[in-house]
N, CA, C and O atoms as CSV, one atom per row, in Angstrom:
chain,resi,resn,atom,element,x,y,z
A,1,VAL,N,N,4.173,-11.577,-2.712
A,1,VAL,CA,C,3.525,-11.016,-1.544
A,1,VAL,C,C,2.077,-11.499,-1.447
A,1,VAL,O,O,1.561,-11.697,-0.347
A,2,LEU,N,N,1.428,-11.686,-2.587
A,2,LEU,CA,C,0.013,-12.058,-2.575
A,2,LEU,C,C,-0.234,-13.525,-2.241
A,2,LEU,O,O,-1.308,-13.886,-1.759
A,3,TRP,N,N,0.759,-14.364,-2.498
A,3,TRP,CA,C,0.577,-15.788,-2.227
A,3,TRP,C,C,0.911,-16.065,-0.790
A,3,TRP,O,O,1.954,-15.594,-0.336
A,4,PRO,N,N,0.148,-16.761,-0.064
A,4,PRO,CA,C,-1.154,-17.397,-0.266
A,4,PRO,C,C,-2.313,-16.574,0.271
A,4,PRO,O,O,-3.425,-17.087,0.391
A,5,TYR,N,N,-2.075,-15.298,0.600
A,5,TYR,CA,C,-3.097,-14.498,1.271
A,5,TYR,C,C,-4.368,-14.302,0.460
A,5,TYR,O,O,-5.437,-14.103,1.037
A,6,LEU,N,N,-4.276,-14.354,-0.853
A,6,LEU,CA,C,-5.483,-14.236,-1.672
A,6,LEU,C,C,-6.433,-15.417,-1.474
A,6,LEU,O,O,-7.627,-15.313,-1.753
A,7,LEU,N,N,-5.899,-16.536,-0.992
A,7,LEU,CA,C,-6.743,-17.702,-0.744
A,7,LEU,C,C,-7.798,-17.420,0.323
A,7,LEU,O,O,-8.843,-18.071,0.349
A,8,GLU,N,N,-7.535,-16.469,1.191
A,8,GLU,CA,C,-8.491,-16.134,2.248
A,8,GLU,C,C,-9.798,-15.585,1.687
A,8,GLU,O,O,-10.817,-15.596,2.378
A,9,PHE,N,N,-9.783,-15.105,0.446
A,9,PHE,CA,C,-10.976,-14.495,-0.149
A,9,PHE,C,C,-11.788,-15.481,-1.002
A,9,PHE,O,O,-12.812,-15.100,-1.570
A,10,VAL,N,N,-11.354,-16.716,-1.095
A,10,VAL,CA,C,-12.056,-17.703,-1.922
A,10,VAL,C,C,-13.332,-18.189,-1.258
A,10,VAL,O,O,-14.353,-18.332,-1.931
A,11,THR,N,N,-13.304,-18.444,0.031
A,11,THR,CA,C,-14.445,-19.084,0.682
A,11,THR,C,C,-15.563,-18.159,1.145
A,11,THR,O,O,-16.710,-18.605,1.151
A,12,PRO,N,N,-15.322,-16.898,1.535
A,12,PRO,CA,C,-16.447,-16.059,1.975
A,12,PRO,C,C,-17.448,-15.789,0.842
A,12,PRO,O,O,-17.068,-15.453,-0.279
A,13,ILE,N,N,-18.704,-15.943,1.161
A,13,ILE,CA,C,-19.782,-15.786,0.178
A,13,ILE,C,C,-19.824,-14.371,-0.398
A,13,ILE,O,O,-20.150,-14.194,-1.572
A,14,GLN,N,N,-19.497,-13.362,0.411
A,14,GLN,CA,C,-19.607,-11.983,-0.069
A,14,GLN,C,C,-18.634,-11.659,-1.195
A,14,GLN,O,O,-18.775,-10.626,-1.850
A,15,PHE,N,N,-17.646,-12.528,-1.433
A,15,PHE,CA,C,-16.687,-12.304,-2.515
A,15,PHE,C,C,-16.972,-13.158,-3.749
A,15,PHE,O,O,-16.103,-13.313,-4.607
A,16,THR,N,N,-18.169,-13.706,-3.844
A,16,THR,CA,C,-18.519,-14.581,-4.965
A,16,THR,C,C,-18.355,-13.878,-6.308
A,16,THR,O,O,-17.844,-14.478,-7.254
A,17,ASN,N,N,-18.771,-12.635,-6.410
A,17,ASN,CA,C,-18.667,-11.919,-7.687
A,17,ASN,C,C,-17.226,-11.648,-8.095
A,17,ASN,O,O,-16.964,-11.352,-9.261
A,18,ALA,N,N,-16.295,-11.742,-7.167
A,18,ALA,CA,C,-14.882,-11.499,-7.466
A,18,ALA,C,C,-14.109,-12.793,-7.721
A,18,ALA,O,O,-12.894,-12.758,-7.913
A,19,LEU,N,N,-14.795,-13.922,-7.725
A,19,LEU,CA,C,-14.094,-15.205,-7.832
A,19,LEU,C,C,-13.401,-15.427,-9.169
A,19,LEU,O,O,-12.342,-16.054,-9.199
A,20,THR,N,N,-13.947,-14.944,-10.263
A,20,THR,CA,C,-13.303,-15.179,-11.557
A,20,THR,C,C,-11.907,-14.564,-11.597
A,20,THR,O,O,-10.947,-15.288,-11.860
A,21,PRO,N,N,-11.748,-13.266,-11.351
A,21,PRO,CA,C,-10.385,-12.727,-11.372
A,21,PRO,C,C,-9.521,-13.249,-10.224
A,21,PRO,O,O,-8.306,-13.384,-10.366
A,22,LEU,N,N,-10.152,-13.540,-9.091
A,22,LEU,CA,C,-9.402,-14.068,-7.958
A,22,LEU,C,C,-8.825,-15.446,-8.279
A,22,LEU,O,O,-7.651,-15.701,-8.013
A,23,CYS,N,N,-9.634,-16.328,-8.843
A,23,CYS,CA,C,-9.166,-17.670,-9.205
A,23,CYS,C,C,-8.093,-17.606,-10.295
A,23,CYS,O,O,-7.113,-18.350,-10.258
A,24,LYS,N,N,-8.292,-16.711,-11.262
A,24,LYS,CA,C,-7.290,-16.570,-12.323
A,24,LYS,C,C,-5.968,-16.065,-11.760
A,24,LYS,O,O,-4.904,-16.542,-12.157
A,25,SER,N,N,-6.023,-15.115,-10.848
A,25,SER,CA,C,-4.798,-14.593,-10.233
A,25,SER,C,C,-4.108,-15.657,-9.393
A,25,SER,O,O,-2.890,-15.818,-9.462
A,26,LEU,N,N,-4.885,-16.379,-8.606
A,26,LEU,CA,C,-4.314,-17.452,-7.785
A,26,LEU,C,C,-3.718,-18.552,-8.642
A,26,LEU,O,O,-2.664,-19.099,-8.317
A,27,MET,N,N,-4.389,-18.876,-9.732
A,27,MET,CA,C,-3.864,-19.902,-10.631
A,27,MET,C,C,-2.536,-19.450,-11.230
A,27,MET,O,O,-1.589,-20.234,-11.296
A,28,TYR,N,N,-2.459,-18.212,-11.660
A,28,TYR,CA,C,-1.222,-17.669,-12.220
A,28,TYR,C,C,-0.092,-17.728,-11.186
A,28,TYR,O,O,1.022,-18.148,-11.498
A,29,LEU,N,N,-0.390,-17.304,-9.953
A,29,LEU,CA,C,0.628,-17.331,-8.902
A,29,LEU,C,C,1.065,-18.757,-8.573
A,29,LEU,O,O,2.249,-19.010,-8.354
A,30,ALA,N,N,0.112,-19.686,-8.540
A,30,ALA,CA,C,0.443,-21.075,-8.236
A,30,ALA,C,C,1.309,-21.689,-9.331
A,30,ALA,O,O,2.256,-22.418,-9.036
A,31,VAL,N,N,0.997,-21.402,-10.578
A,31,VAL,CA,C,1.801,-21.917,-11.690
A,31,VAL,C,C,3.210,-21.344,-11.620
A,31,VAL,O,O,4.180,-22.065,-11.856
A,32,LYS,N,N,3.337,-20.055,-11.298
A,32,LYS,CA,C,4.666,-19.438,-11.158
A,32,LYS,C,C,5.462,-20.102,-10.044
A,32,LYS,O,O,6.660,-20.342,-10.193
A,33,LYS,N,N,4.801,-20.401,-8.927
A,33,LYS,CA,C,5.485,-21.065,-7.820
A,33,LYS,C,C,5.926,-22.468,-8.223
A,33,LYS,O,O,7.006,-22.914,-7.838
A,34,GLN,N,N,5.100,-23.162,-8.994
A,34,GLN,CA,C,5.478,-24.495,-9.460
A,34,GLN,C,C,6.644,-24.416,-10.426
A,34,GLN,O,O,7.522,-25.279,-10.400
A,35,GLU,N,N,6.674,-23.397,-11.281
A,35,GLU,CA,C,7.786,-23.226,-12.217
A,35,GLU,C,C,9.089,-22.925,-11.489
A,35,GLU,O,O,10.173,-23.237,-11.984
A,36,GLU,N,N,8.979,-22.316,-10.306
A,36,GLU,CA,C,10.156,-22.022,-9.500
A,36,GLU,C,C,10.664,-23.250,-8.759
A,36,GLU,O,O,11.696,-23.192,-8.090
A,37,GLY,N,N,9.946,-24.356,-8.874
A,37,GLY,CA,C,10.408,-25.602,-8.284
A,37,GLY,C,C,9.677,-26.038,-7.040
A,37,GLY,O,O,10.103,-26.985,-6.379
A,38,GLU,N,N,8.599,-25.383,-6.704
A,38,GLU,CA,C,7.825,-25.772,-5.535
A,38,GLU,C,C,6.707,-26.709,-5.971
A,38,GLU,O,O,5.541,-26.316,-6.024
A,39,ASN,N,N,7.068,-27.945,-6.281
A,39,ASN,CA,C,6.093,-28.909,-6.803
A,39,ASN,C,C,5.290,-29.597,-5.715
A,39,ASN,O,O,4.245,-30.183,-5.997
A,40,SER,N,N,5.753,-29.537,-4.494
A,40,SER,CA,C,4.997,-30.167,-3.423
A,40,SER,C,C,3.820,-29.268,-3.044
A,40,SER,O,O,3.340,-28.491,-3.869
A,41,SER,N,N,3.376,-29.369,-1.850
A,41,SER,CA,C,2.219,-28.603,-1.415
A,41,SER,C,C,2.478,-27.108,-1.515
A,41,SER,O,O,3.440,-26.596,-0.942
A,42,LEU,N,N,1.626,-26.421,-2.235
A,42,LEU,CA,C,1.770,-24.982,-2.433
A,42,LEU,C,C,1.269,-24.184,-1.236
A,42,LEU,O,O,1.693,-23.048,-1.021
A,43,ILE,N,N,0.387,-24.764,-0.474
A,43,ILE,CA,C,-0.236,-24.064,0.644
A,43,ILE,C,C,0.383,-24.565,1.946
A,43,ILE,O,O,0.297,-25.750,2.270
A,44,ARG,N,N,0.993,-23.669,2.672
A,44,ARG,CA,C,1.627,-24.002,3.955
A,44,ARG,C,C,0.726,-23.525,5.090
A,44,ARG,O,O,0.767,-22.361,5.486
A,45,TYR,N,N,-0.085,-24.442,5.603
A,45,TYR,CA,C,-1.025,-24.092,6.657
A,45,TYR,C,C,-0.317,-23.835,7.979
A,45,TYR,O,O,-0.852,-23.145,8.848
A,46,ASP,N,N,0.878,-24.383,8.136
A,46,ASP,CA,C,1.608,-24.176,9.381
A,46,ASP,C,C,2.149,-22.753,9.500
A,46,ASP,O,O,2.491,-22.321,10.601
A,47,LEU,N,N,2.233,-22.021,8.398
A,47,LEU,CA,C,2.755,-20.657,8.417
A,47,LEU,C,C,1.671,-19.592,8.487
A,47,LEU,O,O,1.958,-18.444,8.825
A,48,ASN,N,N,0.431,-19.953,8.172
A,48,ASN,CA,C,-0.657,-18.982,8.175
A,48,ASN,C,C,-1.951,-19.663,8.608
A,48,ASN,O,O,-2.539,-20.444,7.860
A,49,ALA,N,N,-2.376,-19.357,9.808
A,49,ALA,CA,C,-3.577,-19.990,10.362
A,49,ALA,C,C,-4.868,-19.417,9.795
A,49,ALA,O,O,-5.934,-19.995,10.008
A,50,ASN,N,N,-4.804,-18.295,9.077
A,50,ASN,CA,C,-6.013,-17.661,8.545
A,50,ASN,C,C,-6.489,-18.263,7.231
A,50,ASN,O,O,-7.572,-17.924,6.754
A,51,LEU,N,N,-5.711,-19.136,6.649
A,51,LEU,CA,C,-6.088,-19.722,5.367
A,51,LEU,C,C,-7.253,-20.689,5.540
A,51,LEU,O,O,-7.361,-21.357,6.569
A,52,PRO,N,N,-8.124,-20.765,4.537
A,52,PRO,CA,C,-9.207,-21.748,4.618
A,52,PRO,C,C,-8.637,-23.161,4.538
A,52,PRO,O,O,-7.603,-23.394,3.910
A,53,SER,N,N,-9.314,-24.083,5.171
A,53,SER,CA,C,-8.847,-25.474,5.178
A,53,SER,C,C,-8.936,-26.063,3.767
A,53,SER,O,O,-9.657,-25.536,2.919
A,54,PRO,N,N,-8.210,-27.147,3.518
A,54,PRO,CA,C,-8.327,-27.790,2.208
A,54,PRO,C,C,-9.761,-28.226,1.908
A,54,PRO,O,O,-10.190,-28.208,0.754
A,55,TYR,N,N,-10.493,-28.614,2.938
A,55,TYR,CA,C,-11.876,-29.039,2.758
A,55,TYR,C,C,-12.761,-27.859,2.359
A,55,TYR,O,O,-13.623,-27.986,1.490
A,56,ALA,N,N,-12.541,-26.715,3.001
A,56,ALA,CA,C,-13.323,-25.527,2.675
A,56,ALA,C,C,-13.015,-25.054,1.252
A,56,ALA,O,O,-13.925,-24.686,0.509
A,57,LEU,N,N,-11.740,-25.065,0.875
A,57,LEU,CA,C,-11.366,-24.675,-0.490
A,57,LEU,C,C,-11.990,-25.600,-1.522
A,57,LEU,O,O,-12.559,-25.147,-2.514
A,58,THR,N,N,-11.878,-26.899,-1.280
A,58,THR,CA,C,-12.422,-27.883,-2.224
A,58,THR,C,C,-13.930,-27.726,-2.356
A,58,THR,O,O,-14.467,-27.698,-3.463
A,59,THR,N,N,-14.601,-27.625,-1.230
A,59,THR,CA,C,-16.060,-27.498,-1.244
A,59,THR,C,C,-16.502,-26.242,-1.979
A,59,THR,O,O,-17.390,-26.291,-2.830
A,60,ARG,N,N,-15.883,-25.131,-1.649
A,60,ARG,CA,C,-16.260,-23.858,-2.285
A,60,ARG,C,C,-16.024,-23.890,-3.789
A,60,ARG,O,O,-16.887,-23.482,-4.567
A,61,LEU,N,N,-14.858,-24.373,-4.195
A,61,LEU,CA,C,-14.534,-24.393,-5.623
A,61,LEU,C,C,-15.394,-25.393,-6.390
A,61,LEU,O,O,-15.746,-25.141,-7.542
A,62,LEU,N,N,-15.734,-26.513,-5.780
A,62,LEU,CA,C,-16.610,-27.478,-6.446
A,62,LEU,C,C,-18.040,-26.960,-6.561
A,62,LEU,O,O,-18.694,-27.156,-7.586
A,63,VAL,N,N,-18.524,-26.300,-5.513
A,63,VAL,CA,C,-19.875,-25.737,-5.564
A,63,VAL,C,C,-19.955,-24.655,-6.640
A,63,VAL,O,O,-20.915,-24.616,-7.411
A,64,VAL,N,N,-18.957,-23.784,-6.695
A,64,VAL,CA,C,-18.944,-22.731,-7.714
A,64,VAL,C,C,-18.845,-23.341,-9.106
A,64,VAL,O,O,-19.460,-22.838,-10.046
A,65,SER,N,N,-18.089,-24.405,-9.247
A,65,SER,CA,C,-17.914,-25.024,-10.567
A,65,SER,C,C,-19.160,-25.768,-11.043
A,65,SER,O,O,-19.232,-26.180,-12.201
A,66,SER,N,N,-20.139,-25.942,-10.156
A,66,SER,CA,C,-21.367,-26.629,-10.577
A,66,SER,C,C,-22.184,-25.774,-11.551
A,66,SER,O,O,-23.062,-26.289,-12.243
A,67,GLN,N,N,-21.897,-24.472,-11.603
A,67,GLN,CA,C,-22.513,-23.565,-12.577
A,67,GLN,C,C,-21.374,-22.899,-13.342
A,67,GLN,O,O,-21.032,-21.749,-13.068
A,68,PRO,N,N,-20.788,-23.614,-14.296
A,68,PRO,CA,C,-19.541,-23.160,-14.916
A,68,PRO,C,C,-19.634,-21.868,-15.714
A,68,PRO,O,O,-18.622,-21.189,-15.889
A,69,HIS,N,N,-20.818,-21.508,-16.204
A,69,HIS,CA,C,-20.934,-20.328,-17.059
A,69,HIS,C,C,-21.471,-19.105,-16.323
A,69,HIS,O,O,-21.583,-18.030,-16.911
A,70,ALA,N,N,-21.802,-19.257,-15.052
A,70,ALA,CA,C,-22.342,-18.130,-14.284
A,70,ALA,C,C,-21.221,-17.157,-13.924
A,70,ALA,O,O,-20.072,-17.552,-13.724
A,71,GLY,N,N,-21.577,-15.901,-13.848
A,71,GLY,CA,C,-20.656,-14.889,-13.370
A,71,GLY,C,C,-19.339,-14.810,-14.104
A,71,GLY,O,O,-18.284,-14.966,-13.488
A,72,ASP,N,N,-19.366,-14.575,-15.394
A,72,ASP,CA,C,-18.145,-14.447,-16.192
A,72,ASP,C,C,-17.308,-15.735,-16.136
A,72,ASP,O,O,-16.081,-15.692,-16.043
A,73,CYS,N,N,-18.000,-16.875,-16.195
A,73,CYS,CA,C,-17.368,-18.207,-16.213
A,73,CYS,C,C,-16.529,-18.471,-14.973
A,73,CYS,O,O,-15.433,-19.022,-15.067
A,74,ARG,N,N,-17.044,-18.079,-13.804
A,74,ARG,CA,C,-16.283,-18.310,-12.575
A,74,ARG,C,C,-16.162,-19.785,-12.242
A,74,ARG,O,O,-15.221,-20.187,-11.559
A,75,GLY,N,N,-17.106,-20.606,-12.715
A,75,GLY,CA,C,-17.011,-22.048,-12.468
A,75,GLY,C,C,-15.825,-22.669,-13.176
A,75,GLY,O,O,-15.154,-23.540,-12.623
A,76,THR,N,N,-15.566,-22.234,-14.377
A,76,THR,CA,C,-14.409,-22.727,-15.121
A,76,THR,C,C,-13.115,-22.269,-14.462
A,76,THR,O,O,-12.162,-23.040,-14.352
A,77,ALA,N,N,-13.081,-21.016,-14.024
A,77,ALA,CA,C,-11.892,-20.510,-13.322
A,77,ALA,C,C,-11.674,-21.266,-12.016
A,77,ALA,O,O,-10.536,-21.535,-11.632
A,78,ALA,N,N,-12.762,-21.607,-11.336
A,78,ALA,CA,C,-12.655,-22.367,-10.091
A,78,ALA,C,C,-12.105,-23.769,-10.357
A,78,ALA,O,O,-11.273,-24.264,-9.596
A,79,LEU,N,N,-12.563,-24.405,-11.427
A,79,LEU,CA,C,-12.041,-25.729,-11.779
A,79,LEU,C,C,-10.555,-25.680,-12.131
A,79,LEU,O,O,-9.788,-26.561,-11.742
A,80,ARG,N,N,-10.164,-24.660,-12.859
A,80,ARG,CA,C,-8.747,-24.519,-13.210
A,80,ARG,C,C,-7.893,-24.329,-11.960
A,80,ARG,O,O,-6.814,-24.912,-11.849
A,81,LEU,N,N,-8.375,-23.513,-11.017
A,81,LEU,CA,C,-7.637,-23.322,-9.768
A,81,LEU,C,C,-7.576,-24.612,-8.978
A,81,LEU,O,O,-6.536,-24.953,-8.417
A,82,LEU,N,N,-8.673,-25.321,-8.932
A,82,LEU,CA,C,-8.704,-26.602,-8.226
A,82,LEU,C,C,-7.722,-27.587,-8.850
A,82,LEU,O,O,-7.089,-28.369,-8.141
A,83,SER,N,N,-7.597,-27.552,-10.144
A,83,SER,CA,C,-6.649,-28.426,-10.829
A,83,SER,C,C,-5.208,-28.090,-10.437
A,83,SER,O,O,-4.388,-28.988,-10.242
A,84,VAL,N,N,-4.908,-26.814,-10.325
A,84,VAL,CA,C,-3.549,-26.406,-9.958
A,84,VAL,C,C,-3.252,-26.725,-8.492
A,84,VAL,O,O,-2.124,-27.074,-8.145
A,85,LEU,N,N,-4.265,-26.603,-7.635
A,85,LEU,CA,C,-4.080,-26.822,-6.201
A,85,LEU,C,C,-4.309,-28.266,-5.777
A,85,LEU,O,O,-4.348,-28.559,-4.582
A,86,ARG,N,N,-4.460,-29.159,-6.726
A,86,ARG,CA,C,-4.861,-30.536,-6.409
A,86,ARG,C,C,-3.952,-31.194,-5.385
A,86,ARG,O,O,-4.455,-31.866,-4.484
A,87,TYR,N,N,-2.657,-31.036,-5.478
A,87,TYR,CA,C,-1.744,-31.687,-4.536
A,87,TYR,C,C,-1.837,-31.041,-3.157
A,87,TYR,O,O,-1.683,-31.720,-2.142
A,88,SER,N,N,-2.087,-29.739,-3.116
A,88,SER,CA,C,-2.209,-29.044,-1.839
A,88,SER,C,C,-3.498,-29.404,-1.125
A,88,SER,O,O,-3.558,-29.392,0.105
A,89,VAL,N,N,-4.532,-29.725,-1.896
A,89,VAL,CA,C,-5.795,-30.142,-1.294
A,89,VAL,C,C,-5.619,-31.518,-0.655
A,89,VAL,O,O,-5.966,-31.720,0.508
A,90,HIS,N,N,-5.087,-32.444,-1.415
A,90,HIS,CA,C,-4.781,-33.785,-0.899
A,90,HIS,C,C,-3.855,-34.484,-1.885
A,90,HIS,O,O,-4.157,-34.537,-3.078
A,91,PRO,N,N,-2.727,-35.024,-1.410
A,91,PRO,CA,C,-1.768,-35.650,-2.332
A,91,PRO,C,C,-2.342,-36.800,-3.158
A,91,PRO,O,O,-1.866,-37.061,-4.263
A,92,ALA,N,N,-3.345,-37.480,-2.644
A,92,ALA,CA,C,-3.920,-38.610,-3.377
A,92,ALA,C,C,-4.718,-38.155,-4.602
A,92,ALA,O,O,-4.984,-38.955,-5.500
A,93,LEU,N,N,-5.093,-36.896,-4.642
A,93,LEU,CA,C,-5.869,-36.375,-5.768
A,93,LEU,C,C,-5.004,-36.010,-6.965
A,93,LEU,O,O,-5.527,-35.767,-8.052
A,94,ASP,N,N,-3.719,-35.968,-6.787
A,94,ASP,CA,C,-2.814,-35.473,-7.815
A,94,ASP,C,C,-2.981,-36.200,-9.146
A,94,ASP,O,O,-3.197,-35.552,-10.171
A,95,GLN,N,N,-2.887,-37.501,-9.156
A,95,GLN,CA,C,-2.959,-38.245,-10.422
A,95,GLN,C,C,-4.355,-38.214,-11.032
A,95,GLN,O,O,-4.500,-38.034,-12.241
A,96,LEU,N,N,-5.375,-38.385,-10.211
A,96,LEU,CA,C,-6.746,-38.413,-10.733
A,96,LEU,C,C,-7.148,-37.059,-11.313
A,96,LEU,O,O,-7.647,-36.986,-12.437
A,97,TRP,N,N,-6.935,-35.997,-10.557
A,97,TRP,CA,C,-7.365,-34.681,-11.010
A,97,TRP,C,C,-6.511,-34.138,-12.133
A,97,TRP,O,O,-6.991,-33.334,-12.931
A,98,SER,N,N,-5.264,-34.552,-12.220
A,98,SER,CA,C,-4.425,-34.062,-13.326
A,98,SER,C,C,-4.927,-34.594,-14.660
A,98,SER,O,O,-4.627,-34.017,-15.706
A,99,LYS,N,N,-5.684,-35.682,-14.640
A,99,LYS,CA,C,-6.252,-36.240,-15.870
A,99,LYS,C,C,-7.693,-35.790,-16.097
A,99,LYS,O,O,-8.070,-35.445,-17.217
A,100,ARG,N,N,-8.488,-35.794,-15.045
A,100,ARG,CA,C,-9.935,-35.576,-15.184
A,100,ARG,C,C,-10.339,-34.104,-15.284
A,100,ARG,O,O,-11.167,-33.752,-16.124
A,101,VAL,N,N,-9.777,-33.254,-14.450
A,101,VAL,CA,C,-10.209,-31.859,-14.420
A,101,VAL,C,C,-9.917,-31.139,-15.735
A,101,VAL,O,O,-10.787,-30.411,-16.212
A,102,PRO,N,N,-8.738,-31.300,-16.348
A,102,PRO,CA,C,-8.531,-30.646,-17.653
A,102,PRO,C,C,-9.528,-31.113,-18.705
A,102,PRO,O,O,-9.952,-30.312,-19.539
A,103,LEU,N,N,-9.912,-32.377,-18.690
A,103,LEU,CA,C,-10.921,-32.864,-19.632
A,103,LEU,C,C,-12.272,-32.215,-19.381
A,103,LEU,O,O,-12.993,-31.870,-20.317
A,104,LEU,N,N,-12.606,-32.052,-18.107
A,104,LEU,CA,C,-13.866,-31.414,-17.759
A,104,LEU,C,C,-13.881,-29.944,-18.190
A,104,LEU,O,O,-14.879,-29.459,-18.722
A,105,VAL,N,N,-12.780,-29.246,-17.959
A,105,VAL,CA,C,-12.679,-27.840,-18.370
A,105,VAL,C,C,-12.778,-27.734,-19.894
A,105,VAL,O,O,-13.450,-26.846,-20.419
A,106,GLU,N,N,-12.110,-28.639,-20.588
A,106,GLU,CA,C,-12.169,-28.644,-22.060
A,106,GLU,C,C,-13.597,-28.879,-22.552
A,106,GLU,O,O,-14.044,-28.243,-23.506
A,107,HIS,N,N,-14.303,-29.791,-21.897
A,107,HIS,CA,C,-15.697,-30.083,-22.267
A,107,HIS,C,C,-16.585,-28.852,-22.020
A,107,HIS,O,O,-17.438,-28.529,-22.847
A,108,ILE,N,N,-16.391,-28.183,-20.912
A,108,ILE,CA,C,-17.209,-27.006,-20.579
A,108,ILE,C,C,-16.945,-25.876,-21.562
A,108,ILE,O,O,-17.876,-25.204,-22.005
A,109,GLU,N,N,-15.686,-25.667,-21.901
A,109,GLU,CA,C,-15.347,-24.576,-22.803
A,109,GLU,C,C,-15.677,-24.881,-24.263
A,109,GLU,O,O,-15.755,-23.971,-25.088
A,110,GLY,N,N,-15.872,-26.161,-24.580
A,110,GLY,CA,C,-16.129,-26.564,-25.954
A,110,GLY,C,C,-17.516,-26.395,-26.404
A,110,GLY,O,O,-17.835,-26.707,-27.552
C-alpha cells in the first residue's frame, strides 16, 4: 500500500528531518518489489501523477547525500535509496551506479 506513495515525501524540504527513516523504508519496499520479480522500473509515473519526477528525486537525494553524516546519517540512507532506484531514475545509470554507489556508501561508513 505504501509503495510508491512514500516517494511523495522525499522532495519537500519540510520533511528533511524524516528522510532517514523514509529512505530506509522506501529502500526496503523497493528491494521487496525487486525480489518479487519487478526488476524493471519500480516507479510507474503513468499511474500516479503526484510522484516527484526522476530529476527531482535524483537532485534531492544527491543534495542530501552531500552531507552523509548529518541528521542520523540521512545522506547515507539517501545514497542507498538512490542505488536501489537507479534503473527507475534512468536505465543508463543501472550499470554505473550499481558499481559506484555501493563503493561510495562503503567509503562513507568506513
